[in-house]
C-alpha positions in Angstrom: 164.4 119.0 18.9 161.9 119.1 16.1 161.3 115.3 16.4 160.9 115.5 20.1 158.3 118.2 19.7 156.4 116.2 17.1 156.4 113.1 19.3 155.3 115.2 22.3 152.5 116.7 20.3 151.3 113.3 19.2 151.4 111.9 22.7 149.9 115.1 24.0 146.9 114.5 21.7 146.5 110.8 22.2 146.7 110.6 26.0 144.1 113.3 26.8 141.8 111.9 24.0 142.0 108.5 25.7 140.8 109.8 29.0 138.2 112.1 27.4 136.9 109.0 25.5 136.7 107.1 28.7 134.8 109.9 30.4 132.3 110.5 27.6 132.0 106.8 26.8 130.9 106.0 30.4 128.0 108.4 30.1 129.9 111.4 31.4 127.4 113.7 29.9 127.8 116.8 27.8 130.1 119.8 27.9 128.4 121.4 31.0 128.8 118.3 33.0 132.4 117.9 31.8 133.3 121.5 33.0 131.5 120.8 36.3 133.7 117.7 36.7 136.8 119.7 36.2 136.0 121.7 39.4 134.6 118.9 41.5 137.2 119.3 44.3 140.3 121.4 45.3 142.7 119.1 43.5 141.0 119.1 40.1 140.2 122.8 40.5 143.9 123.5 41.0 144.9 121.5 37.9 142.1 123.1 35.8 143.0 126.6 36.9 146.7 126.0 36.2 145.8 124.7 32.8 143.5 127.6 32.0 146.1 130.2 33.0 148.8 128.4 31.1 146.7 128.3 28.0 145.9 132.0 28.1 149.6 132.8 28.5 150.4 130.6 25.6 147.7 132.4 23.4 149.2 135.7 24.4 152.7 134.5 23.6 151.7 133.3 20.2 149.8 136.5 19.4 152.8 138.6 20.3 155.1 136.4 18.2 152.7 136.0 15.3 154.9 138.0 12.9 157.9 135.7 13.5 156.1 132.4 14.2 153.3 130.3 12.8 149.8 131.7 12.7 148.2 131.1 16.1 144.7 130.1 15.1 145.5 126.3 14.5 147.2 126.1 17.9 144.4 127.9 19.7 141.9 125.4 18.1 144.1 122.5 19.2 144.3 123.9 22.7 140.5 124.2 22.9 139.7 120.8 21.3 142.5 118.6 22.7 144.6 120.6 25.2 147.8 122.4 25.9 149.7 119.2 25.9 149.1 118.9 22.2 149.0 122.6 21.1 152.2 123.7 22.8 154.6 121.0 21.3 152.8 121.3 18.0 153.5 125.1 18.0 157.1 124.5 18.9 157.5 121.9 16.2 156.1 124.3 13.6 158.5 127.0 14.9 161.5 124.7 14.5 160.2 123.6 11.0 159.8 127.2 10.0 163.3 128.1 11.3 164.8 125.1 9.3 163.0 126.2 6.1 164.1 129.8 6.4 167.7 128.7 7.0 168.0 130.5 10.4 
């Protein structure tokens, strides 16, 4: 599973970055315009809301498990800068790696 998580984290970083680069490269504007574009209609608002709620739940999960898992700060930063599609599999990869190192 460790390899699958690592591949998912890489794909989860590259794919969103590709679309973000297209948006900002086409003169998409700054952060305020980007956030406005996330909620431009019901479909995008639904996806954005789902992602925001999932991200907050992921942060809470990491915070509760911080004693037995990797420190959450790197993954919160990944979540904010790239997205949950990178942060969650990266966190799971690090959990698997930590488990293998500790011999569990």
